[in-house]
MARBA-3410 file (N, C-alpha, C, O; in Angstrom, 1 decimal):
220
-14.3,1.2,13.7,-13.0,1.3,14.6,-12.6,2.7,14.6,-12.7,3.5,13.6 ~ -12.0,3.1,15.7,-11.7,4.5,16.2,-10.2,4.8,16.2,-9.5,3.9,16.5 ~ -9.6,5.9,16.0,-8.3,6.3,16.0,-8.0,5.9,17.6,-8.9,5.7,18.5 ~ -6.6,5.9,17.7,-6.1,5.8,19.1,-4.9,6.8,19.2,-4.1,6.9,18.2 ~ -4.9,7.5,20.4,-3.6,8.3,21.0,-3.1,7.6,22.0,-3.5,7.5,23.1
-1.7,6.9,21.3,-1.0,6.3,22.5,-0.4,7.2,23.5,-0.6,8.4,23.6 ~ 0.2,6.7,24.0,1.0,7.7,25.4,2.3,7.8,25.1,3.1,8.3,26.0 ~ 2.8,7.3,24.1,4.0,8.1,23.6,4.6,9.2,23.6,5.8,9.3,23.9 ~ 3.6,10.4,23.2,4.2,11.5,23.0,4.3,12.4,25.0,4.6,13.5,25.4 ~ 3.8,11.1,25.7,4.1,11.6,27.2,5.8,11.2,28.0,6.3,11.5,29.1
6.3,10.5,26.6,7.8,10.1,27.0,8.4,11.2,28.0,8.5,12.3,27.6 ~ 8.7,10.9,29.1,9.1,12.2,29.9,10.7,12.5,29.3,11.3,13.6,29.5 ~ 11.2,11.5,28.6,12.8,11.9,28.1,12.5,13.2,27.1,13.3,14.1,27.0 ~ 11.6,13.1,26.6,11.6,14.3,25.5,10.3,15.3,25.7,9.1,15.0,25.6 ~ 10.9,16.5,25.8,9.5,17.7,25.6,9.0,17.9,24.5,7.9,18.4,24.4
9.6,17.5,23.4,8.7,18.2,22.0,9.1,17.2,21.1,10.1,16.5,21.2 ~ 8.1,17.0,20.1,8.7,16.0,19.1,9.5,16.3,17.9,9.5,15.8,16.8 ~ 10.5,17.4,18.3,11.5,17.8,17.7,12.8,17.5,18.6,13.8,17.4,17.9 ~ 12.7,17.3,19.9,13.7,16.4,20.9,13.8,15.1,20.3,14.9,14.6,19.8 ~ 12.2,14.5,20.4,12.7,12.9,20.0,13.1,12.8,18.6,13.9,11.9,18.3
12.7,13.6,17.6,13.3,13.1,16.2,14.8,13.3,16.1,15.5,12.6,15.4 ~ 15.3,14.4,17.0,16.5,14.5,16.9,17.3,13.3,17.5,18.3,12.8,16.9 ~ 17.1,12.9,18.6,17.7,11.9,19.3,17.5,10.4,18.6,18.4,9.5,18.7 ~ 16.2,10.2,17.9,16.1,9.0,17.2,17.0,9.0,16.1,17.4,8.0,15.6 ~ 17.4,10.1,15.7,18.5,10.2,14.4,19.8,10.3,14.8,20.7,10.4,14.0
20.2,10.5,16.3,21.2,10.4,16.6,21.4,9.0,16.6,22.2,8.5,15.8 ~ 20.8,8.2,17.6,21.2,6.7,17.6,20.8,6.3,16.0,20.1,5.4,16.5 ~ 20.7,6.3,15.1,20.4,5.9,14.1,21.5,6.3,13.1,21.9,5.5,12.3 ~ 21.9,7.4,13.3,23.4,7.6,12.7,24.5,7.2,13.0,25.3,7.1,12.1 ~ 24.7,6.8,14.1,25.7,6.1,15.0,26.0,4.8,14.8,27.1,4.2,14.9
24.6,4.2,14.5,24.5,2.8,14.3,25.0,2.3,12.8,24.6,2.8,11.8 ~ 26.1,1.0,12.9,26.6,0.5,11.7,25.6,-0.2,10.8,24.6,-0.8,11.3 ~ 25.8,-0.2,9.7,25.0,-0.8,8.7,25.8,-2.0,8.5,26.9,-2.0,7.9 ~ 25.0,-3.3,9.1,25.8,-4.5,9.2,25.2,-5.7,8.5,25.9,-6.7,8.2 ~ 24.0,-5.7,8.3,23.0,-6.7,8.2,22.0,-6.4,7.0,21.4,-7.3,6.3
22.1,-5.3,7.0,20.9,-4.6,5.9,20.9,-5.3,4.2,21.9,-5.9,3.8 ~ 19.7,-5.0,3.5,18.8,-4.3,4.0,17.9,-5.5,4.6,17.5,-6.5,3.9 ~ 17.4,-5.2,6.2,16.9,-6.4,6.5,15.1,-6.4,6.2,14.4,-5.4,6.1 ~ 14.7,-7.8,6.1,13.2,-7.7,5.7,12.8,-7.9,7.1,11.5,-7.9,7.2 ~ 13.3,-8.2,8.3,12.9,-8.7,9.6,13.8,-8.2,10.5,15.0,-8.6,10.4
13.4,-7.2,11.9,14.3,-7.2,12.8,13.5,-7.4,14.2,12.4,-7.1,14.5 ~ 14.7,-8.0,15.2,13.8,-8.2,16.5,14.9,-6.9,17.1,16.1,-6.6,16.9 ~ 13.6,-6.1,18.0,14.3,-5.2,18.7,13.2,-4.9,19.9,12.0,-5.2,20.1 ~ 14.4,-4.2,20.8,13.6,-4.1,22.4,12.5,-3.3,22.4,12.4,-2.5,21.5 ~ 11.5,-3.2,23.5,10.5,-2.6,24.0,10.7,-1.8,25.4,9.8,-1.2,25.9
11.8,-1.7,25.8,11.9,-0.6,27.1,11.8,0.4,26.7,11.8,0.7,25.5 ~ 11.8,1.3,27.8,12.0,2.9,27.6,13.4,3.1,26.7,14.4,2.4,26.5 ~ 13.1,4.2,26.5,14.5,4.5,25.4,15.5,4.8,26.2,16.6,4.8,25.5 ~ 15.7,5.1,27.5,16.8,5.6,28.3,17.5,4.1,28.4,18.7,4.0,28.5 ~ 16.7,3.0,28.3,17.7,1.6,28.3,17.6,1.2,27.1,18.4,0.3,27.0
17.0,1.3,26.1,17.4,0.4,24.8,17.5,1.3,23.6,17.7,0.9,22.5 ~ 17.3,2.6,23.8,17.0,3.4,22.5,18.1,3.0,21.6,17.8,2.5,20.5 ~ 19.5,3.1,21.9,20.5,3.0,21.0,20.3,1.6,20.3,20.1,1.5,19.1 ~ 20.5,0.6,21.0,19.8,-0.5,21.0,19.0,-0.8,19.7,19.3,-1.4,18.7 ~ 17.5,0.0,20.0,16.5,0.0,19.0,17.4,0.5,17.7,17.5,0.0,16.6
17.7,1.5,18.1,18.5,2.2,16.5,19.7,1.2,15.7,20.1,1.4,14.5 ~ 19.9,0.5,16.2,21.1,-0.4,15.6,20.2,-1.3,14.5,20.4,-1.5,13.3 ~ 18.9,-1.7,15.4,18.1,-2.8,14.5,17.4,-1.6,13.3,17.4,-1.8,12.1 ~ 17.0,-0.8,13.7,16.4,-0.2,12.7,17.4,0.5,11.4,16.9,0.6,10.3 ~ 18.5,0.7,11.8,19.4,1.0,10.8,19.7,0.0,9.7,20.4,0.2,8.7
19.1,-1.3,10.0,19.4,-2.3,8.9,18.2,-2.3,8.0,18.2,-3.0,7.0 ~ 17.2,-1.4,8.2,16.1,-1.2,7.4,16.3,-0.5,6.3,17.2,0.3,6.3 ~ 15.6,-0.7,5.1,15.8,0.2,3.9,14.7,0.6,3.6,14.0,0.0,2.8 ~ 14.2,1.8,4.1,12.5,2.4,3.7,12.2,2.2,2.3,11.1,1.6,2.0 ~ 13.0,2.6,1.4,12.6,2.9,0.1,12.2,1.5,-0.3,11.9,1.3,-1.5
12.1,0.5,0.6,11.6,-0.9,-0.2,10.6,-1.6,0.7,10.4,-2.9,0.7 ~ 9.9,-0.5,1.6,9.1,-0.7,2.7,7.5,-0.4,2.2,7.4,0.6,1.5 ~ 6.6,-1.1,2.3,5.2,-1.0,1.8,4.4,-1.1,2.9,3.4,-0.4,3.0 ~ 4.8,-2.0,4.0,4.0,-2.7,4.7,4.9,-3.0,6.2,5.9,-3.8,6.1 ~ 4.5,-2.5,7.2,5.2,-2.9,8.2,4.1,-3.7,9.4,3.1,-3.2,9.9
4.7,-4.9,9.6,4.2,-5.8,10.8,4.7,-5.7,11.9,5.9,-6.1,12.0 ~ 4.2,-5.1,13.0,4.6,-4.8,14.3,4.1,-6.1,15.1,2.9,-6.2,15.3 ~ 4.8,-7.0,15.6,4.4,-8.2,16.7,5.0,-8.0,17.8,6.2,-8.4,18.0 ~ 4.1,-7.5,18.9,4.6,-7.3,20.2,4.1,-8.6,21.2,3.1,-9.1,20.7 ~ 4.4,-9.0,22.2,4.3,-9.9,23.4,2.9,-9.0,24.2,2.8,-7.9,24.6
2.2,-9.7,24.3,1.1,-9.3,25.7,1.2,-9.2,27.0,1.3,-10.2,27.8 ~ 1.3,-8.0,27.5,2.0,-7.6,29.0,0.5,-7.8,29.9,0.5,-8.0,31.1 ~ -0.5,-7.5,29.3,-1.6,-6.9,30.5,-2.9,-7.8,30.2,-3.8,-7.6,31.0 ~ -2.9,-8.8,29.1,-4.3,-9.4,28.9,-3.5,-10.9,28.7,-2.3,-10.9,28.4 ~ -4.3,-12.2,29.0,-3.6,-13.5,29.1,-4.5,-13.7,27.2,-5.6,-13.3,27.1
-3.8,-14.2,26.3,-4.1,-14.6,25.0,-3.7,-16.0,24.9,-2.6,-16.4,25.1 ~ -4.6,-16.6,24.6,-3.9,-18.0,23.6,-3.5,-17.8,22.2,-3.0,-18.7,21.6 ~ -3.7,-16.6,21.7,-3.5,-16.4,20.2,-3.0,-15.2,20.0,-2.3,-14.6,20.8 ~ -3.3,-14.7,18.9,-3.1,-13.3,18.3,-4.2,-12.1,18.4,-5.3,-12.6,18.3 ~ -4.2,-11.0,18.5,-5.1,-9.7,18.8,-4.8,-8.4,17.7,-3.6,-8.0,17.6
-5.6,-8.0,17.1,-5.6,-7.1,16.0,-6.2,-5.7,17.5,-6.5,-5.8,18.6 ~ -6.0,-4.6,16.7,-6.5,-3.2,16.9,-7.6,-3.0,16.6,-7.9,-3.5,15.5 ~ -8.6,-2.5,17.4,-9.5,-1.7,17.0,-9.2,-0.1,16.1,-10.0,0.4,15.3 ~ -8.4,0.2,16.5,-7.6,1.6,15.8,-7.6,1.3,14.4,-7.3,0.2,13.9 ~ -8.0,2.7,13.6,-7.4,2.9,12.2,-6.0,3.6,12.0,-5.3,3.5,11.0
-5.7,4.4,13.1,-4.3,4.9,13.2,-3.5,4.8,14.4,-4.0,4.1,15.3 ~ -2.4,5.5,14.6,-1.4,4.9,15.8,-0.8,6.3,15.6,-0.3,6.7,14.6 ~ -1.1,7.1,16.8,-0.6,8.6,16.8,0.9,8.3,17.4,1.2,7.5,18.2 ~ 1.8,9.3,16.7,3.2,9.6,17.4,3.4,11.0,17.2,2.7,11.8,16.5 ~ 4.5,11.1,18.1,4.8,12.8,18.1,5.2,13.4,16.6,5.3,14.6,16.4
5.5,12.5,15.8,5.9,12.7,14.5,4.9,12.9,13.6,4.8,14.0,13.0 ~ 4.0,11.9,13.4,3.1,12.1,12.7,2.0,10.6,12.8,2.3,9.6,13.4 ~ 1.0,10.6,12.2,0.0,9.5,12.5,0.8,8.0,11.5,1.7,8.0,10.7 ~ 0.4,7.2,11.9,0.7,5.4,11.1,-0.4,5.0,10.8,-1.3,4.9,11.7 ~ -0.8,4.7,9.3,-2.2,4.4,9.3,-2.2,2.8,9.4,-1.2,2.2,8.9
-3.1,2.0,9.8,-3.2,0.7,9.8,-3.9,0.2,8.8,-4.9,0.7,8.3 ~ -3.2,-0.9,8.3,-3.8,-1.4,7.1,-5.0,-2.2,7.2,-4.9,-3.4,7.5 ~ -5.8,-1.8,7.0,-7.2,-2.3,7.2,-7.7,-3.4,6.3,-8.7,-4.2,6.6 ~ -7.0,-3.3,5.3,-7.3,-4.7,4.1,-6.7,-5.8,4.8,-7.3,-6.9,5.0 ~ -5.5,-5.7,5.2,-4.7,-7.1,5.6,-5.7,-7.4,7.0,-6.1,-8.6,7.3
-5.9,-6.2,7.8,-6.7,-6.7,9.0,-7.8,-7.9,8.6,-7.9,-9.0,9.2 ~ -8.6,-7.4,7.4,-9.7,-7.9,7.0,-9.3,-9.5,6.6,-10.2,-10.4,6.8 ~ -8.1,-9.9,6.3,-7.8,-10.8,5.6,-7.6,-11.6,6.8,-8.2,-12.6,7.0 ~ -6.8,-11.1,7.6,-6.6,-11.7,9.1,-7.4,-12.1,9.9,-7.1,-13.1,10.5 ~ -8.8,-11.5,10.3,-9.8,-11.6,10.7,-10.6,-12.7,9.8,-11.4,-13.4,10.5
-10.7,-12.8,8.8,-11.3,-14.0,7.9,-10.4,-15.1,8.2,-11.1,-16.0,7.6 ~ -9.5,-15.7,8.6,-8.7,-16.7,9.2,-9.6,-17.1,10.5,-9.5,-18.3,10.9 ~ -10.5,-16.3,11.2,-10.7,-16.9,12.5,-9.9,-16.8,13.7,-10.5,-16.7,14.7 ~ -8.9,-16.7,13.8,-7.7,-17.1,14.3,-7.4,-15.7,15.0,-6.4,-15.8,15.7 ~ -8.0,-14.6,15.1,-7.4,-13.3,15.9,-8.8,-12.9,16.5,-9.9,-13.0,16.1
-8.2,-12.4,17.6,-9.4,-11.5,18.5,-9.1,-10.0,18.2,-8.2,-9.7,17.4 ~ -9.7,-9.1,18.8,-9.8,-7.6,18.8,-9.3,-7.3,20.2,-9.8,-7.8,21.2 ~ -8.3,-6.5,20.2,-8.1,-5.8,21.4,-8.9,-4.8,21.8,-9.3,-4.0,21.0 ~ -9.3,-4.7,23.2,-10.1,-3.6,23.5,-9.5,-2.2,23.6,-8.3,-2.4,23.6 ~ -9.8,-1.0,23.6,-9.2,0.3,23.5,-8.5,0.4,24.7,-7.4,0.9,24.5
-8.9,-0.1,26.0,-7.8,-0.3,26.8,-6.4,-1.0,27.2,-5.4,-0.6,27.8 ~ -6.8,-2.2,26.6,-5.6,-3.2,26.4,-4.4,-2.8,25.5,-3.2,-3.1,25.6 ~ -5.1,-1.9,24.5,-4.2,-1.5,23.0,-3.5,-0.2,24.1,-2.3,-0.2,24.4 ~ -4.2,0.6,24.6,-3.8,1.8,25.3,-2.3,1.7,26.6,-1.3,2.3,26.7 ~ -2.9,0.7,27.2,-1.7,0.2,28.2,-0.4,-0.9,27.3,0.7,-1.0,27.7
-0.6,-1.4,26.5,0.2,-2.4,25.9,1.6,-1.2,25.4,1.4,-0.2,24.7 ~ 2.6,-1.4,25.7,3.8,-0.9,25.4,5.0,-1.6,24.1,5.8,-1.1,23.3 ~ 4.6,-2.7,24.3,5.7,-3.4,23.9,5.2,-3.3,21.9,6.0,-3.8,21.1 ~ 3.7,-2.7,21.6,3.7,-2.1,20.1,4.3,-1.0,20.0,5.2,-0.7,19.2 ~ 3.8,-0.1,21.1,3.6,1.2,21.3,5.3,2.0,20.8,5.6,2.8,19.9
6.0,1.3,21.8,7.3,1.9,21.9,8.3,1.7,20.7,9.5,2.1,20.6 ~ 7.7,1.1,19.9,8.4,1.1,18.4,7.9,2.0,17.1,8.2,2.3,16.0 ~ 6.8,2.4,18.0,5.9,3.4,16.8,6.9,4.7,16.4,7.0,5.1,15.2 ~ 7.4,5.4,17.3,8.4,6.4,16.8,9.5,6.5,15.9,9.9,7.4,15.1 ~ 9.9,5.3,16.3,11.1,4.3,15.5,10.7,4.1,14.1,11.5,4.4,13.3
9.7,3.8,13.8,9.1,3.3,12.4,8.5,4.7,11.7,8.4,4.9,10.5 ~ 8.3,5.6,12.8,8.0,6.9,12.0,9.2,7.7,11.4,9.3,8.2,10.3 ~ 10.0,7.6,12.4,11.3,8.2,12.0,12.0,7.6,10.7,12.2,8.4,9.8 ~ 12.4,6.7,10.7,13.1,5.8,9.4,12.0,5.9,8.2,12.5,6.3,7.1 ~ 10.7,5.7,8.2,10.1,6.1,7.4,9.2,7.3,6.8,8.1,7.1,6.3
10.0,8.6,7.2,9.4,9.8,7.5,9.4,10.6,6.1,8.7,11.6,5.8 ~ 10.5,9.7,5.1,10.3,10.3,3.6,9.2,9.6,2.8,9.0,10.0,1.7 ~ 8.5,8.5,3.4,7.6,7.6,2.6,6.2,7.7,3.3,5.3,6.8,3.0 ~ 6.0,8.5,4.2,5.0,8.3,5.2,3.6,8.3,5.0,2.7,8.3,5.8 ~ 3.5,8.4,3.3,2.4,8.4,2.6,2.0,7.4,1.9,0.9,7.2,1.3
3.2,6.4,2.1,3.2,5.1,0.7,3.5,3.8,1.6,4.0,2.8,1.0 ~ 3.2,3.9,2.8,3.5,2.5,3.8,2.2,2.6,4.6,1.6,3.7,4.8 ~ 1.7,1.3,5.1,0.9,1.3,6.6,1.6,0.2,7.3,2.5,-0.5,6.9 ~ 0.6,0.1,8.5,1.5,-1.0,9.5,0.4,-1.9,9.8,-0.8,-1.5,9.7 ~ 0.8,-3.0,10.2,-0.2,-3.9,10.5,0.4,-4.4,12.2,1.5,-5.1,12.4
-0.4,-3.9,13.2,0.1,-4.0,14.6,-0.2,-5.5,14.9,-1.3,-5.7,14.6 ~ 0.4,-6.7,15.6,-0.5,-7.8,16.2,0.0,-8.0,17.6,1.2,-8.2,17.8 ~ -0.8,-8.1,18.5,-0.3,-8.5,19.8,-0.4,-9.9,19.9,-1.3,-10.6,19.4 ~ 0.5,-10.3,20.6,0.7,-12.4,20.5,0.9,-12.4,21.9,1.6,-11.7,22.7 ~ -0.1,-13.4,22.0,0.0,-13.9,23.1,0.8,-15.3,23.4,1.6,-15.6,22.5
0.5,-16.2,24.4,1.2,-17.4,24.7,0.6,-18.6,23.9,-0.4,-19.2,23.9 ~ 1.8,-18.6,23.1,1.2,-19.6,21.9,1.6,-21.3,21.9,2.8,-21.6,22.2 ~ 0.9,-22.4,21.5,1.4,-23.8,21.9,2.3,-23.9,20.7,2.4,-23.0,20.0 ~ 2.9,-25.1,20.4,3.5,-25.2,19.0,2.4,-25.3,17.9,2.5,-24.5,16.9 ~ 1.7,-25.8,17.9,0.9,-26.1,17.1,-0.1,-24.5,16.6,-0.6,-24.4,15.5
-0.2,-23.5,17.6,-0.6,-22.4,17.3,0.5,-21.6,16.3,0.3,-20.8,15.4 ~ 1.7,-21.8,16.7,2.9,-21.3,16.4,2.9,-21.6,15.0,3.1,-20.6,14.2 ~ 2.7,-22.9,14.4,2.4,-23.3,13.1,1.4,-22.9,12.1,1.6,-22.7,10.9 ~ 0.1,-22.8,12.9,-1.0,-21.5,12.4,-0.4,-20.4,11.9,-0.2,-20.2,10.7 ~ -0.1,-19.7,13.0,0.0,-18.3,12.8,1.4,-18.2,11.7,1.3,-17.3,10.8
2.4,-18.9,11.6,3.4,-18.9,10.6,2.8,-19.1,9.4,3.5,-18.5,8.4 ~ 1.8,-19.7,9.1,1.2,-20.2,7.6,0.5,-19.1,7.2,0.8,-18.5,6.1 ~ -0.5,-18.6,8.3,-1.2,-17.3,8.1,-0.4,-16.3,7.7,-0.7,-15.9,6.5 ~ 0.6,-15.7,8.4,1.6,-14.5,7.7,2.1,-15.0,6.4,2.1,-14.2,5.4 ~ 2.5,-16.4,6.4,3.1,-16.3,5.0,2.2,-16.3,3.7,2.6,-16.5,2.6
1.0,-16.2,4.2,-0.1,-15.8,3.0,-0.3,-14.6,3.0,-1.5,-14.5,3.0 ~ 0.1,-13.6,3.2,-0.4,-12.1,3.4,-0.1,-11.7,1.8,0.9,-11.8,1.1 ~ -1.6,-11.3,1.5,-1.2,-10.7,0.0,0.0,-10.1,-0.4,0.5,-9.3,0.4 ~ 0.9,-10.6,-1.6,1.9,-9.7,-1.8,3.1,-10.4,-1.4,4.1,-10.1,-2.1 ~ 3.5,-11.2,-0.4,4.5,-12.1,-0.1,4.7,-13.4,-1.3,3.9,-14.2,-1.7
6.1,-13.2,-1.5,7.1,-12.4,-1.5,7.4,-11.3,-2.3,8.4,-10.6,-2.1 ~ 6.3,-11.2,-3.5,6.9,-10.1,-4.8,7.1,-8.9,-4.3,8.1,-8.2,-4.5 ~ 5.9,-8.5,-3.5,5.8,-7.1,-2.7,6.7,-6.8,-1.6,6.5,-7.5,-0.6 ~ 7.5,-6.0,-1.6,8.1,-5.7,-0.8,7.7,-5.6,0.4,7.4,-4.4,0.6 ~ 7.5,-6.1,1.2,6.9,-6.2,2.9,8.1,-6.3,4.0,9.0,-7.2,4.0
8.0,-5.3,4.7,9.2,-5.5,5.8,8.3,-5.8,6.9,7.3,-5.1,7.3 ~ 8.8,-6.7,7.4,8.3,-7.1,8.9,9.1,-6.9,10.1,10.1,-7.6,10.3 ~ 8.9,-6.1,10.9,9.5,-5.5,11.8,9.1,-5.6,13.1,7.8,-5.5,13.2 ~ 9.9,-5.8,14.2,9.3,-5.7,15.5,9.2,-7.3,16.2,9.1,-8.2,15.4 ~ 9.2,-7.6,17.3,8.5,-8.7,17.5,9.5,-9.8,17.4,10.6,-9.8,17.8
9.0,-11.0,16.6,9.4,-12.2,16.4,9.3,-12.6,14.7,9.4,-13.8,14.4 ~ 9.1,-11.8,13.8,8.8,-12.1,12.4,10.3,-12.5,11.9,11.3,-11.9,12.4 ~ 10.4,-13.5,11.1,11.3,-13.6,10.4,10.8,-14.5,8.9,9.7,-15.0,8.9 ~ 11.6,-14.5,7.9,11.3,-15.1,7.1,12.0,-16.4,6.4,12.3,-16.7,5.3 ~ 12.0,-17.0,7.5,12.7,-18.4,7.8,14.2,-18.4,7.2,14.9,-17.4,7.3
14.5,-19.6,6.4,15.8,-19.9,6.1,15.9,-19.2,5.0,17.1,-18.8,4.9 ~ 15.1,-18.6,4.0,15.5,-17.8,2.9,15.9,-16.4,3.3,16.5,-15.8,2.4 ~ 15.5,-15.9,4.5,16.5,-14.8,4.9,17.1,-15.2,6.4,16.3,-15.1,7.4 ~ 18.4,-15.6,6.6,19.0,-15.7,8.0,18.4,-15.1,8.9,17.9,-14.0,8.6 ~ 18.2,-15.6,10.3,18.0,-14.7,11.5,19.5,-14.4,12.3,20.1,-15.2,13.0
19.9,-12.9,11.8,21.0,-12.4,13.0,20.6,-12.4,14.0,19.6,-11.7,14.2 ~ 21.1,-13.0,15.0,21.4,-12.5,16.8,22.1,-11.7,17.1,23.1,-12.1,17.8 ~ 21.8,-10.3,16.8,22.9,-9.4,17.0,23.6,-9.1,18.1,24.7,-8.7,18.2 ~ 22.6,-9.4,19.4,23.4,-9.5,20.3,23.2,-10.8,21.3,22.2,-10.9,22.0 ~ 24.1,-11.7,21.2,24.2,-13.1,21.7,23.4,-13.0,23.1,22.6,-13.9,23.3
23.6,-12.2,24.0,23.4,-12.3,25.3,22.0,-12.1,25.5,21.4,-12.4,26.5 ~ 21.3,-11.6,24.3,19.6,-11.1,24.5,19.0,-12.2,23.5,17.9,-12.2,23.1 ~ 20.1,-13.4,23.1,19.1,-14.7,22.0,18.7,-15.7,22.9,19.1,-16.9,22.6 ~ 18.1,-15.5,24.1,18.4,-16.5,24.7,16.6,-17.5,24.0,16.1,-17.2,22.9 ~ 16.1,-18.4,24.9,15.0,-19.4,25.1,14.0,-18.7,24.2,13.8,-19.1,23.0
13.4,-17.7,24.5,12.2,-17.1,23.7,12.4,-16.7,22.2,11.6,-16.8,21.3 ~ 13.8,-16.1,22.2,14.4,-16.0,20.7,14.2,-17.3,20.0,13.4,-17.4,19.1 ~ 14.9,-18.2,20.4,15.0,-19.4,19.6,13.1,-19.9,19.3,12.7,-20.3,18.2 ~ 12.2,-19.7,20.5,11.1,-20.2,20.2,10.4,-19.4,19.0,10.1,-20.0,18.0 ~ 10.3,-18.3,19.2,9.7,-17.3,18.1,10.2,-17.6,16.6,9.5,-17.5,15.6
11.6,-17.9,16.6,12.2,-18.1,15.5,11.6,-19.4,14.7,11.3,-19.5,13.5 ~ 11.4,-20.7,16.0,10.8,-21.7,15.6,9.3,-21.5,14.8,9.0,-22.0,13.7 ~ 8.5,-20.8,15.7,7.3,-20.5,15.2,7.3,-20.2,13.8,6.8,-20.9,12.9 ~ 7.9,-19.0,13.6,7.9,-18.3,12.3,8.4,-19.1,11.2,7.8,-19.2,10.1 ~ 9.6,-19.8,11.5,10.3,-20.4,10.3,9.2,-21.7,10.1,8.9,-21.9,8.9
8.8,-22.3,10.7,7.7,-23.3,10.3,6.6,-22.7,9.4,6.3,-23.0,8.2 ~ 6.2,-21.8,10.1,5.1,-20.9,8.7,5.5,-20.7,7.6,5.0,-21.1,6.5 ~ 6.7,-19.8,7.7,7.5,-19.0,6.5,7.6,-20.0,5.3,7.1,-19.7,4.2 ~ 8.1,-21.2,5.6,8.9,-22.5,4.6,7.8,-23.4,4.5,8.1,-24.5,4.2 ~ 6.7,-23.2,4.8,5.7,-24.1,4.4,5.4,-23.8,3.0,4.6,-24.5,2.4
END
């Protein structure tokens, strides 16, 4: 595996890491804590000028003190996948600091035989995971040496595949006794932790589909 330097530092809204950190802090501090502490969030991955404040509301619900592992599930935009794929990097670089990928969890996921590996060009082109990295780095900056990330690229899944991946993620070592925070994309802990659709106008067909996938697995 090799490290990956994503394109987030080239975000033209911010000239320096300090400016980016300040803007993220502003969005976080102006958001209300209404559903925390969250074990899972669904947040957008468009440019910050379009959805930075919305993401800030989602991340405000996370309590970093209990987080040891962050699962980042993002939909694939540039490659056709019939399942899920893992990164070949060992860390993701952000303007704030590097995020370490949990290689042990990756090994466990690979052992299931259900995961592909992204090539570096796919990884570099995909923004659905990338746009969340600075927010994760920001909310976890006081604990940056005590957590890891597990980025997963998600393809177009059949109902049977949804159930398979739900069961796989439910067996991640440490769950539920270890505090694992599953962020971004589609992950919920099923009926034990209700999924709040915080913006009803955004909770359309895809949201219900991914909720069905995860609930089927996590409640197995």
